[in-house]
C-alpha positions as a Markdown table, in Angstrom:
| # | Residue | x | y | z |
|---|---|---|---|---|
| 1 | Met | 0.0 | 0.0 | 0.0 |
| 2 | Thr | 2.8 | 2.4 | 0.9 |
| 3 | Cys | 4.5 | 1.8 | -2.5 |
| 4 | Leu | 1.2 | 2.5 | -4.3 |
| 5 | Ile | 0.7 | 5.7 | -2.4 |
| 6 | Cys | 4.3 | 6.8 | -3.1 |
| 7 | Thr | 3.8 | 6.0 | -6.8 |
| 8 | Val | 0.5 | 8.0 | -7.0 |
| 9 | Met | 2.1 | 11.0 | -5.3 |
| 10 | Arg | 5.2 | 10.8 | -7.5 |
| 11 | Asn | 3.1 | 10.7 | -10.6 |
| 12 | Arg | 1.0 | 13.7 | -9.4 |
| 13 | Ile | 4.2 | 15.7 | -8.7 |
| 14 | Leu | 5.7 | 15.0 | -12.1 |
| 15 | Leu | 2.4 | 15.9 | -13.8 |
| 16 | Ile | 2.2 | 19.3 | -12.0 |
| 17 | Leu | 5.8 | 20.0 | -13.0 |
| 18 | Ala | 5.0 | 19.1 | -16.6 |
| 19 | Val | 2.0 | 21.2 | -16.7 |
| 20 | Leu | 3.8 | 24.2 | -15.1 |
| 21 | Ala | 6.7 | 23.9 | -17.5 |
| 22 | Val | 4.4 | 23.8 | -20.6 |
| 23 | Ala | 2.2 | 26.7 | -19.2 |
| 24 | Ser | 5.4 | 28.9 | -18.9 |
| 25 | Cys | 6.1 | 28.4 | -22.6 |
| 26 | Gly | 2.5 | 28.7 | -23.9 |
| 27 | Pro | 1.0 | 25.3 | -25.0 |
| 28 | Lys | -0.8 | 26.8 | -28.0 |
| 29 | Ser | 2.3 | 28.6 | -29.2 |
| 30 | Ile | 4.3 | 25.3 | -28.9 |
| 31 | Ser | 1.6 | 23.4 | -30.8 |
| 32 | Arg | 1.8 | 25.9 | -33.6 |
| 33 | Lys | 5.6 | 25.6 | -33.8 |
| 34 | Val | 5.5 | 21.7 | -33.8 |
| 35 | Arg | 2.7 | 21.6 | -36.5 |
| 36 | Lys | 4.7 | 24.1 | -38.6 |
| 37 | His | 7.7 | 22.0 | -38.3 |
| 38 | Ile | 5.8 | 18.9 | -39.3 |
| 39 | Ser | 4.1 | 20.6 | -42.3 |
| 40 | Ala | 7.5 | 21.8 | -43.5 |
| 41 | Ser | 9.1 | 18.3 | -43.0 |
| 42 | Trp | 6.7 | 15.9 | -44.6 |
| 43 | Glu | 8.2 | 16.4 | -48.1 |
| 44 | Lys | 11.6 | 15.7 | -46.7 |
| 45 | Thr | 10.6 | 12.2 | -45.8 |
| 46 | Val | 9.5 | 11.2 | -49.2 |
| 47 | Arg | 11.7 | 8.8 | -51.2 |
| 48 | Phe | 11.2 | 7.2 | -54.7 |
| 49 | Asn | 13.1 | 4.2 | -56.1 |
| 50 | Pro | 11.1 | 2.4 | -58.8 |
| 51 | Glu | 13.9 | -0.1 | -59.3 |
| 52 | Asp | 15.7 | -2.3 | -56.9 |
| 53 | Thr | 19.0 | -0.8 | -55.7 |
| 54 | Pro | 22.4 | -2.5 | -55.0 |
| 55 | Asp | 22.1 | -1.7 | -51.3 |
| 56 | Ser | 19.0 | -3.9 | -51.0 |
| 57 | Leu | 16.2 | -1.4 | -51.3 |
| 58 | Ile | 13.2 | -3.0 | -53.0 |
| 59 | Gly | 11.9 | -1.0 | -56.0 |
| 60 | Leu | 8.5 | 0.4 | -55.3 |
| 61 | Pro | 6.0 | 2.0 | -57.9 |
| 62 | Arg | 5.0 | 5.2 | -56.0 |
| 63 | Pro | 6.9 | 7.7 | -53.7 |
| 64 | Tyr | 6.8 | 6.6 | -50.2 |
| 65 | Thr | 7.2 | 8.1 | -46.7 |
| 66 | Val | 10.2 | 7.0 | -44.5 |
| 67 | Pro | 10.3 | 7.5 | -40.8 |
| 68 | Cys | 13.4 | 9.8 | -40.5 |
| 69 | Ile | 14.5 | 12.8 | -42.6 |
| 70 | Asp | 18.1 | 11.5 | -42.6 |
| 71 | Gly | 20.2 | 8.9 | -40.8 |
| 72 | Gly | 18.6 | 5.5 | -40.3 |
| 73 | Phe | 15.3 | 4.1 | -41.3 |
| 74 | Gln | 15.4 | 5.2 | -45.0 |
| 75 | Glu | 12.9 | 2.7 | -46.2 |
| 76 | Leu | 9.2 | 2.1 | -46.1 |
| 77 | Tyr | 8.1 | 0.4 | -42.9 |
| 78 | Tyr | 4.9 | -1.6 | -42.4 |
| 79 | Trp | 3.0 | -0.7 | -39.2 |
| 80 | Asp | 4.8 | 2.7 | -38.9 |
| 81 | Thr | 3.1 | 3.7 | -42.1 |
| 82 | Phe | -0.4 | 3.4 | -40.7 |
| 83 | Phe | 0.2 | 6.0 | -38.1 |
| 84 | Thr | 2.2 | 8.2 | -40.5 |
| 85 | Asn | -0.8 | 8.0 | -42.9 |
| 86 | Glu | -3.2 | 9.0 | -40.2 |
| 87 | Gly | -1.3 | 12.3 | -39.7 |
| 88 | Leu | -0.8 | 12.8 | -43.6 |
| 89 | Ile | -4.6 | 12.5 | -44.1 |
| 90 | Ala | -5.3 | 14.9 | -41.2 |
| 91 | Asp | -2.8 | 17.3 | -42.8 |
| 92 | Ser | -4.7 | 17.0 | -46.1 |
| 93 | Leu | -1.9 | 15.0 | -47.8 |
| 94 | Val | -4.2 | 12.2 | -48.8 |
| 95 | Glu | -2.5 | 11.3 | -52.1 |
| 96 | Gln | 0.8 | 10.7 | -50.2 |
| 97 | Ala | -1.1 | 8.4 | -47.8 |
| 98 | Arg | -2.5 | 6.6 | -50.9 |
| 99 | Asp | 0.9 | 6.3 | -52.5 |
| 100 | Asn | 2.3 | 4.7 | -49.2 |
| 101 | Thr | -0.6 | 2.3 | -49.2 |
| 102 | Glu | -0.3 | 1.5 | -52.8 |
| 103 | Asp | 3.4 | 0.5 | -52.2 |
| 104 | Ile | 2.3 | -1.7 | -49.3 |
| 105 | Leu | -0.2 | -3.4 | -51.5 |
| 106 | Phe | 2.4 | -3.8 | -54.2 |
| 107 | Leu | 4.7 | -5.7 | -51.8 |
| 108 | Ile | 1.9 | -7.8 | -50.6 |
| 109 | Asp | 1.2 | -8.9 | -54.2 |
| 110 | Lys | 4.9 | -9.4 | -54.8 |
| 111 | Tyr | 5.7 | -11.5 | -51.7 |
| 112 | Gly | 2.4 | -12.8 | -50.5 |
| 113 | Phe | 2.8 | -10.7 | -47.3 |
| 114 | Met | 4.1 | -7.3 | -46.3 |
| 115 | Pro | 7.6 | -7.5 | -45.2 |
| 116 | Asn | 8.8 | -5.6 | -42.0 |
| 117 | Gly | 10.2 | -3.0 | -44.5 |
| 118 | Ser | 11.2 | -2.5 | -48.1 |
| 119 | Arg | 14.6 | -4.1 | -47.8 |
| 120 | Leu | 15.6 | -7.6 | -48.9 |
| 121 | Trp | 16.8 | -8.3 | -45.4 |
| 122 | Tyr | 13.3 | -7.8 | -44.0 |
| 123 | Leu | 11.9 | -10.7 | -46.1 |
| 124 | Ser | 12.3 | -13.0 | -43.0 |
| 125 | Arg | 9.2 | -11.4 | -41.3 |
| 126 | Ser | 6.2 | -9.1 | -41.5 |
| 127 | Gln | 4.9 | -6.7 | -38.9 |
| 128 | Pro | 1.4 | -5.9 | -37.3 |
| 129 | Pro | -1.0 | -6.2 | -40.3 |
| 130 | Phe | -2.4 | -2.7 | -40.7 |
| 131 | Ala | -2.9 | -2.8 | -44.4 |
| 132 | Ala | -6.7 | -3.1 | -44.2 |
| 133 | Ala | -6.8 | -0.2 | -41.7 |
| 134 | Met | -4.7 | 1.9 | -44.1 |
| 135 | Val | -7.0 | 1.1 | -47.1 |
| 136 | Glu | -10.0 | 2.0 | -45.0 |
| 137 | Ser | -8.5 | 5.4 | -44.0 |
| 138 | Val | -7.7 | 6.2 | -47.5 |
| 139 | Phe | -11.0 | 5.1 | -48.8 |
| 140 | Asn | -12.8 | 7.2 | -46.1 |
| 141 | Ala | -10.9 | 10.3 | -47.4 |
| 142 | Thr | -11.4 | 9.5 | -51.1 |
| 143 | Glu | -14.5 | 7.4 | -51.5 |
| 144 | Asp | -12.9 | 5.8 | -54.4 |
| 145 | Thr | -14.8 | 2.5 | -55.0 |
| 146 | Leu | -12.7 | 1.4 | -57.9 |
| 147 | Trp | -9.5 | 1.8 | -56.0 |
| 148 | Leu | -11.1 | -0.2 | -53.1 |
| 149 | Gln | -12.1 | -2.9 | -55.6 |
| 150 | Arg | -8.5 | -3.3 | -56.7 |
| 151 | Ala | -7.2 | -3.3 | -53.1 |
| 152 | Tyr | -9.7 | -6.0 | -52.0 |
| 153 | Pro | -8.0 | -9.2 | -53.5 |
| 154 | Thr | -4.6 | -8.0 | -52.2 |
| 155 | Leu | -6.0 | -7.7 | -48.7 |
| 156 | Glu | -7.5 | -11.2 | -49.0 |
| 157 | Lys | -4.0 | -12.5 | -49.9 |
| 158 | Glu | -2.5 | -10.9 | -46.8 |
| 159 | Tyr | -5.2 | -12.3 | -44.6 |
| 160 | Ala | -4.6 | -15.8 | -46.0 |
| 161 | Phe | -0.8 | -15.4 | -45.0 |
| 162 | Trp | -1.7 | -14.7 | -41.4 |
| 163 | Gln | -4.3 | -17.6 | -41.3 |
| 164 | Glu | -2.0 | -20.1 | -43.0 |
| 165 | Lys | 1.4 | -19.1 | -41.6 |
| 166 | Arg | 0.7 | -17.5 | -38.2 |
| 167 | Gln | -2.3 | -19.4 | -36.7 |
| 168 | Thr | -2.1 | -21.5 | -33.5 |
| 169 | Pro | -4.2 | -24.6 | -32.6 |
| 170 | Leu | -6.5 | -22.2 | -30.5 |
| 171 | Gly | -7.6 | -20.5 | -33.7 |
| 172 | Leu | -6.0 | -17.3 | -32.6 |
| 173 | Asn | -2.8 | -15.9 | -34.2 |
| 174 | Arg | 0.8 | -15.5 | -33.2 |
| 175 | Tyr | 3.9 | -13.8 | -34.6 |
| 176 | Gly | 6.6 | -15.8 | -36.4 |
| 177 | Gly | 9.2 | -15.5 | -39.0 |
| 178 | Asp | 12.2 | -17.3 | -40.7 |
| 179 | Ala | 15.6 | -17.1 | -39.1 |
| 180 | Asp | 18.7 | -18.2 | -41.2 |
| 181 | Glu | 22.1 | -18.9 | -39.5 |
| 182 | Lys | 23.4 | -15.4 | -39.9 |
| 183 | Leu | 20.2 | -13.8 | -38.4 |
| 184 | Ile | 20.2 | -16.2 | -35.5 |
| 185 | Gln | 23.9 | -15.4 | -34.7 |
| 186 | Glu | 23.0 | -11.7 | -34.8 |
| 187 | Phe | 20.3 | -12.1 | -32.2 |
| 188 | Ile | 22.3 | -14.4 | -30.0 |
| 189 | Thr | 25.3 | -11.9 | -30.0 |
| 190 | Thr | 23.0 | -8.9 | -29.4 |
| 191 | Ala | 20.9 | -10.5 | -26.7 |
| 192 | Gly | 24.1 | -11.9 | -25.0 |
| 193 | Lys | 25.6 | -8.4 | -24.7 |
| 194 | Arg | 22.4 | -7.1 | -23.2 |
| 195 | Leu | 22.1 | -9.9 | -20.8 |
| 196 | Gly | 25.8 | -10.3 | -20.1 |
| 197 | Thr | 25.6 | -13.9 | -21.3 |
| 198 | Asn | 27.4 | -16.2 | -23.7 |
| 199 | Phe | 24.7 | -18.6 | -24.7 |
| 200 | Arg | 27.1 | -21.0 | -26.4 |
| 201 | Glu | 29.2 | -21.2 | -23.2 |
| 202 | Lys | 26.2 | -22.0 | -21.3 |
| 203 | Gly | 26.0 | -25.2 | -23.4 |
| 204 | Trp | 22.8 | -24.3 | -25.4 |
| 205 | Ser | 22.3 | -26.9 | -28.1 |
| 206 | Arg | 22.0 | -26.0 | -31.7 |
| 207 | Glu | 18.3 | -26.7 | -31.5 |
| 208 | Lys | 17.8 | -24.4 | -28.6 |
| 209 | Leu | 19.8 | -21.6 | -30.2 |
| 210 | Glu | 17.7 | -22.0 | -33.4 |
| 211 | Ala | 14.5 | -21.8 | -31.4 |
| 212 | Phe | 15.8 | -18.7 | -29.6 |
| 213 | Gly | 16.5 | -17.1 | -33.0 |
| 214 | Arg | 13.1 | -17.9 | -34.2 |
| 215 | His | 11.5 | -16.3 | -31.2 |
| 216 | Cys | 13.6 | -13.2 | -31.7 |
| 217 | Val | 12.5 | -12.9 | -35.3 |
| 218 | Ala | 8.9 | -13.4 | -34.1 |
| 219 | Glu | 9.3 | -10.5 | -31.5 |
| 220 | Cys | 10.7 | -8.3 | -34.3 |
| 221 | Glu | 7.6 | -9.1 | -36.3 |
| 222 | Ser | 5.5 | -7.9 | -33.4 |
| 223 | Gly | 6.9 | -4.4 | -33.7 |
| 224 | Trp | 7.6 | -4.6 | -29.9 |
| 225 | Asp | 11.2 | -5.4 | -30.3 |
| 226 | Phe | 12.0 | -6.2 | -27.5 |
| 227 | Thr | 9.5 | -6.5 | -24.6 |
| 228 | Pro | 9.0 | -8.6 | -21.5 |
| 229 | Arg | 5.5 | -9.4 | -22.7 |
| 230 | Phe | 6.6 | -12.6 | -24.4 |
| 231 | Asp | 9.3 | -13.9 | -22.1 |
| 232 | Arg | 11.7 | -14.1 | -25.0 |
| 233 | Arg | 9.4 | -16.9 | -26.4 |
| 234 | Cys | 7.3 | -14.7 | -28.7 |
| 235 | Glu | 6.2 | -17.7 | -30.9 |
| 236 | Asp | 4.5 | -19.3 | -27.9 |
| 237 | Phe | 2.1 | -16.4 | -27.4 |
| 238 | Cys | -1.2 | -15.3 | -28.9 |
| 239 | Pro | -0.7 | -11.5 | -28.5 |
| 240 | Val | -3.8 | -9.6 | -27.5 |
| 241 | Asp | -3.1 | -6.7 | -30.0 |
| 242 | Leu | -2.3 | -8.9 | -33.0 |
| 243 | Asn | -5.7 | -10.6 | -32.6 |
| 244 | Ala | -7.4 | -7.2 | -32.1 |
| 245 | Ile | -5.8 | -6.0 | -35.3 |
| 246 | Leu | -7.0 | -9.1 | -37.2 |
| 247 | Tyr | -10.5 | -8.6 | -35.8 |
| 248 | Gly | -10.2 | -5.1 | -37.4 |
| 249 | Val | -9.1 | -6.7 | -40.7 |
| 250 | Glu | -12.1 | -8.9 | -40.6 |
| 251 | Thr | -14.6 | -6.1 | -39.7 |
| 252 | Ser | -13.0 | -3.9 | -42.3 |
| 253 | Met | -13.3 | -6.5 | -45.0 |
| 254 | Ala | -17.0 | -7.1 | -44.2 |
| 255 | Arg | -17.5 | -3.5 | -44.7 |
| 256 | Phe | -15.6 | -3.4 | -48.0 |
| 257 | Ala | -17.6 | -6.5 | -49.2 |
| 258 | Ala | -20.8 | -4.7 | -48.4 |
| 259 | Ile | -19.7 | -1.7 | -50.4 |
| 260 | Leu | -18.5 | -3.7 | -53.3 |
| 261 | Gly | -21.5 | -6.0 | -53.3 |
| 262 | Asn | -19.4 | -9.1 | -53.8 |
| 263 | Gly | -21.4 | -11.5 | -51.5 |
| 264 | Glu | -18.7 | -11.9 | -49.0 |
| 265 | Glu | -20.0 | -9.7 | -46.1 |
| 266 | Glu | -21.4 | -12.4 | -44.0 |
| 267 | Leu | -18.4 | -14.6 | -44.4 |
| 268 | Trp | -16.1 | -11.9 | -42.9 |
| 269 | Lys | -18.7 | -11.1 | -40.1 |
| 270 | Glu | -18.6 | -14.8 | -39.1 |
| 271 | Arg | -14.9 | -14.8 | -39.0 |
| 272 | Ala | -14.8 | -11.7 | -36.8 |
| 273 | Ala | -17.5 | -13.2 | -34.5 |
| 274 | Leu | -15.5 | -16.3 | -34.1 |
| 275 | Arg | -12.3 | -14.3 | -33.3 |
| 276 | Lys | -14.2 | -12.2 | -30.7 |
| 277 | Gln | -15.5 | -15.4 | -29.0 |
| 278 | Arg | -12.0 | -16.8 | -28.8 |
| 279 | Ile | -10.4 | -13.6 | -27.6 |
| 280 | Arg | -13.0 | -13.6 | -24.7 |
| 281 | Tyr | -12.3 | -17.3 | -23.9 |
| 282 | Tyr | -8.6 | -17.2 | -24.1 |
| 283 | Leu | -7.3 | -13.7 | -23.5 |
| 284 | Leu | -9.5 | -12.7 | -20.6 |
| 285 | Arg | -8.2 | -14.1 | -17.2 |
| 286 | Asp | -9.2 | -12.7 | -13.7 |
| 287 | Gly | -10.7 | -9.7 | -15.2 |
| 288 | Val | -7.7 | -8.7 | -17.3 |
| 289 | Phe | -7.1 | -9.1 | -21.0 |
| 290 | Ser | -3.5 | -10.1 | -21.7 |
| 291 | Asp | -1.4 | -12.1 | -24.1 |
| 292 | Phe | -1.8 | -15.9 | -23.8 |
| 293 | Asp | 0.9 | -18.5 | -23.8 |
| 294 | Trp | -0.8 | -21.1 | -25.9 |
| 295 | Val | 2.0 | -23.6 | -25.4 |
| 296 | Asn | 1.9 | -23.6 | -21.7 |
| 297 | Arg | -1.8 | -22.6 | -21.5 |
| 298 | Lys | -1.3 | -19.5 | -19.2 |
| 299 | Pro | -1.6 | -15.7 | -19.5 |
| 300 | Ser | 1.5 | -13.5 | -19.7 |
| 301 | Arg | 2.6 | -12.2 | -16.3 |
| 302 | Val | 3.1 | -8.8 | -17.8 |
| 303 | Leu | 0.6 | -6.0 | -17.7 |
| 304 | Ser | 0.8 | -3.9 | -20.8 |
| 305 | Ala | -1.0 | -1.3 | -22.8 |
| 306 | Ala | -1.5 | -3.7 | -25.7 |
| 307 | Pro | -5.2 | -4.5 | -24.7 |
| 308 | Phe | -6.2 | -0.9 | -25.6 |
| 309 | Ala | -6.0 | -2.2 | -29.2 |
| 310 | Leu | -9.2 | -4.1 | -28.3 |
| 311 | Leu | -10.8 | -0.7 | -27.8 |
| 312 | Phe | -9.3 | 0.8 | -30.8 |
| 313 | Phe | -10.7 | -1.9 | -33.1 |
| 314 | Gly | -14.1 | -2.2 | -31.3 |
| 315 | Val | -13.7 | -5.8 | -30.2 |
| 316 | Leu | -15.3 | -5.5 | -26.7 |
| 317 | Asp | -18.7 | -4.7 | -25.2 |
| 318 | Gln | -18.9 | -1.8 | -22.7 |
| 319 | Glu | -18.5 | -3.9 | -19.7 |
| 320 | Glu | -15.3 | -5.6 | -21.1 |
| 321 | Ala | -14.0 | -2.2 | -22.2 |
| 322 | Glu | -14.2 | -1.1 | -18.5 |
| 323 | Thr | -11.8 | -4.0 | -17.5 |
| 324 | Val | -9.2 | -2.4 | -19.9 |
| 325 | Arg | -9.8 | 1.1 | -18.7 |
| 326 | Lys | -9.3 | 0.0 | -15.1 |
| 327 | Thr | -5.5 | -0.7 | -15.9 |
| 328 | Leu | -5.0 | 3.0 | -16.5 |
| 329 | Pro | -3.7 | 3.7 | -12.9 |
| 330 | Arg | -0.8 | 1.3 | -13.4 |
| 331 | Leu | 0.1 | 2.6 | -16.9 |
| 332 | Glu | -0.7 | 6.4 | -17.0 |
| 333 | Tyr | 2.1 | 8.8 | -16.2 |
| 334 | Pro | 2.6 | 12.5 | -16.7 |
| 335 | Ser | 4.0 | 12.1 | -20.3 |
| 336 | Gly | 1.7 | 9.4 | -21.5 |
| 337 | Ile | 1.0 | 5.7 | -21.3 |
| 338 | Ala | 3.7 | 3.3 | -20.3 |
| 339 | Val | 3.9 | 0.5 | -22.8 |
| 340 | Cys | 4.3 | -2.0 | -19.8 |
| 341 | Ala | 3.7 | -1.5 | -16.1 |
| 342 | Asn | 6.6 | -0.6 | -13.9 |
| 343 | Asp | 7.5 | -4.0 | -12.7 |
| 344 | Ser | 10.8 | -5.8 | -12.3 |
| 345 | Tyr | 12.2 | -7.4 | -15.5 |
| 346 | Glu | 15.5 | -9.0 | -16.4 |
| 347 | Tyr | 16.9 | -6.1 | -18.2 |
| 348 | Ala | 15.8 | -2.6 | -19.6 |
| 349 | Tyr | 13.6 | -3.4 | -22.6 |
| 350 | Gln | 12.9 | -0.5 | -25.0 |
| 351 | Trp | 9.2 | -1.7 | -25.2 |
| 352 | Ser | 8.6 | -1.5 | -21.5 |
| 353 | Phe | 8.5 | 1.0 | -18.6 |
| 354 | Pro | 9.5 | 3.8 | -18.7 |
| 355 | His | 9.0 | 4.2 | -22.4 |
| 356 | Thr | 5.9 | 5.6 | -24.2 |
| 357 | Trp | 5.5 | 5.0 | -27.9 |
| 358 | Pro | 3.3 | 7.0 | -30.4 |
| 359 | Pro | 1.4 | 3.9 | -31.8 |
| 360 | Val | 0.4 | 2.9 | -28.3 |
| 361 | Met | -0.6 | 6.4 | -27.4 |
| 362 | Tyr | -2.7 | 6.8 | -30.6 |
| 363 | Met | -4.7 | 3.4 | -30.0 |
| 364 | Thr | -5.2 | 4.2 | -26.3 |
| 365 | Val | -6.6 | 7.6 | -26.8 |
| 366 | Met | -8.8 | 6.7 | -29.8 |
| 367 | Gly | -9.8 | 3.5 | -28.2 |
| 368 | Leu | -10.9 | 5.2 | -24.9 |
| 369 | Asp | -12.8 | 7.8 | -27.0 |
| 370 | Arg | -14.6 | 5.2 | -29.1 |
| 371 | Tyr | -16.1 | 3.7 | -25.9 |
| 372 | Gly | -17.1 | 7.0 | -24.5 |
| 373 | Tyr | -14.2 | 7.5 | -22.0 |
| 374 | Lys | -13.6 | 11.0 | -23.4 |
| 375 | Val | -12.3 | 12.6 | -20.2 |
| 376 | Asp | -9.6 | 9.9 | -19.9 |
| 377 | Ala | -8.9 | 10.1 | -23.6 |
| 378 | Arg | -8.5 | 13.9 | -23.7 |
| 379 | Arg | -6.4 | 13.9 | -20.4 |
| 380 | Ile | -3.9 | 11.3 | -21.8 |
| 381 | Ala | -3.8 | 13.0 | -25.3 |
| 382 | Tyr | -3.1 | 16.2 | -23.5 |
| 383 | Lys | -0.2 | 14.7 | -21.5 |
| 384 | Trp | 1.6 | 13.3 | -24.6 |
| 385 | Val | 1.1 | 16.2 | -26.9 |
| 386 | Thr | 2.2 | 18.6 | -24.1 |
| 387 | Ala | 5.4 | 16.4 | -23.3 |
| 388 | Thr | 6.2 | 16.0 | -27.0 |
| 389 | Gly | 5.9 | 19.8 | -27.6 |
| 390 | Arg | 8.1 | 20.5 | -24.6 |
| 391 | Leu | 10.8 | 18.0 | -25.8 |
| 392 | Tyr | 10.6 | 19.6 | -29.3 |
| 393 | Gly | 11.0 | 23.1 | -27.7 |
| 394 | Gln | 14.2 | 21.8 | -26.1 |
| 395 | Ser | 15.7 | 19.9 | -29.0 |
| 396 | Lys | 13.9 | 21.2 | -32.1 |
| 397 | Lys | 13.2 | 17.6 | -33.1 |
| 398 | Leu | 10.6 | 14.9 | -32.7 |
| 399 | Trp | 11.7 | 11.6 | -31.4 |
| 400 | Glu | 10.8 | 8.0 | -32.0 |
| 401 | Lys | 9.8 | 7.5 | -28.3 |
| 402 | Met | 10.2 | 9.2 | -25.0 |
| 403 | Thr | 10.0 | 8.3 | -21.3 |
| 404 | Cys | 6.5 | 8.4 | -19.9 |
| 405 | Asp | 7.4 | 9.9 | -16.6 |
| 406 | Ala | 9.9 | 12.7 | -17.2 |
| 407 | Gly | 9.1 | 13.0 | -20.9 |
| 408 | Val | 12.8 | 12.9 | -22.1 |
| 409 | Val | 14.6 | 11.0 | -24.8 |
| 410 | Pro | 15.3 | 7.5 | -23.5 |
| 411 | Asn | 18.9 | 6.3 | -22.9 |
| 412 | Val | 17.7 | 2.6 | -23.2 |
| 413 | Ser | 17.2 | 1.4 | -26.7 |
| 414 | Glu | 18.1 | -1.6 | -28.9 |
| 415 | Tyr | 19.6 | 0.7 | -31.5 |
| 416 | Gly | 19.6 | 4.3 | -29.9 |
| 417 | Thr | 16.7 | 6.7 | -30.1 |
| 418 | Pro | 16.5 | 8.5 | -33.5 |
| 419 | Ser | 14.9 | 11.8 | -34.1 |
| 420 | Met | 11.9 | 11.0 | -36.2 |
| 421 | Met | 9.0 | 12.3 | -38.2 |
| 422 | Gly | 7.1 | 9.1 | -39.1 |
| 423 | Trp | 4.6 | 7.9 | -36.5 |
| 424 | Thr | 5.6 | 10.5 | -34.0 |
| 425 | Ala | 4.6 | 13.3 | -36.5 |
| 426 | Gly | 1.4 | 11.5 | -37.6 |
| 427 | Val | 0.2 | 10.8 | -34.1 |
| 428 | Tyr | 1.0 | 14.4 | -32.9 |
| 429 | Val | -1.1 | 15.8 | -35.8 |
| 430 | Cys | -4.0 | 13.5 | -34.9 |
| 431 | Leu | -4.0 | 14.1 | -31.2 |
| 432 | Asp | -3.4 | 17.8 | -31.6 |
| 433 | Glu | -6.5 | 17.9 | -33.9 |
| 434 | Tyr | -8.4 | 15.7 | -31.4 |
| 435 | Leu | -7.8 | 18.1 | -28.5 |
| 436 | Lys | -9.1 | 21.0 | -30.7 |
| 437 | Lys | -12.5 | 19.4 | -31.1 |
C-alpha cells in the first residue's frame, strides 16, 4: 500500500511539474511551432526508387514516406506507415497516404505478405497487419470505390498469409518468421551483450539456439522489439493486440464486401464473431485481457498497454472495455501511457517502462474515446502532446519515443533513439486535432 501511495504521489508531482513547464512556454504557441515543423518536413521524408538498388532497397512504384529525414530508417516500414498515414490525411496530404498504401499493397502482391520494411533483409518477417486499416482510412478520405475494388483481393492475400502461416491450434494468431544462421547469430550476439551472457558457453544446443533465434524474429515481427510481454518466447504467445488488429481486418473486409456487393460480407462477419469469441475465452483471465501463452496454457505475467488495441478496433462490449480502462492507474504517467507496467524485468527493454511510444498512445486515446471515455482520452492525449511539444522546444526535433514519466529522450534502446517524423509526427497531428474538437 505504501508503495502504491508513493507511486501515485510521484506521478502527481511529475504531472504538476510538466503542466507548469508547458504553461510557462505557452502550449498553443508550442503546438503551432510543432505543427509548422511537421508541415515543413513531410516532403523531406518522401523517397522514390522504382527499381531495386544495389544496397538492398526493393523498388516501389510510388513515392513513399520514410520515418526519418536523414540517418537511419530510410525505407518504407509496415506498421509505422499506418500512423504516419493518419497524420498525412489529417494534414490534407491524402495522395501521399494513398501512395504509401499502394506501395504496401504492391509488396503484398509481390511476396504474399508485407515485409517488415522495403529491404531484402526484411523478407524474414512481416509486422502488425495494418494494411486493411490503411485502405479504410484512404477510402474514407477519397470514397474511391474502384480503388477499393483493386485493393480487396490483395488484402485477402495478406489475410490468408496470417491464417496459414501464423495461426495457433487455438484459432488465434501469433507472430513468427524465418531465421537463417546469420540472423540467429546476430540475435544471439546482441541478446548476449544485453544480458551479459554467452549462450554457447552456457551449453545451449543448436536446436535451442535456433529456437531462440526464431522467437527473436517473431518478436521483431510484433513491432515490440523487444519487450518482457513474451518472456523471449514470442512464438508461444497469442498477442492480444495482434488478434485485435486481425479482428479489425475482418470487420473492415466485411464493410468493403458490403460496399462492393461481392457477396462476402457475411463470411467476414462470421470470422470476426468467431475471433471475438476466442479472444474472450482465451485472453481474458481474472478480469484482465492479456497475451496468452498457448504452449503452456497460461496468460502473460506482464501488464501492458496492448489491450487498448481491443478498444481501438471495437472488439469489446462496454463492460469488457471497462476492464481495460481499469488498468490505467498502473500505466498512466505525466507524459503518456507506459507500454508496460513498472514491474521488475530481467533487463531494460525498450518496449517496457519507462517508455511511451506513439502507436500505443494513438490506439489508447482513440480506443478510450470510441467507448465514451472522453475525459480519460483527452487527459492522456493532452499529456503526450504537451510532453512531445516540450521536448521539441528543447531539441527542435521529434523523437521515436520518450519516457512516460519525465518526458525525455530515453537512454535505453536496442539501436539508439533516433529523431523521427514518421509515426511521431502522424500521431502528434492527430492528437493535436483531437484536442481542438
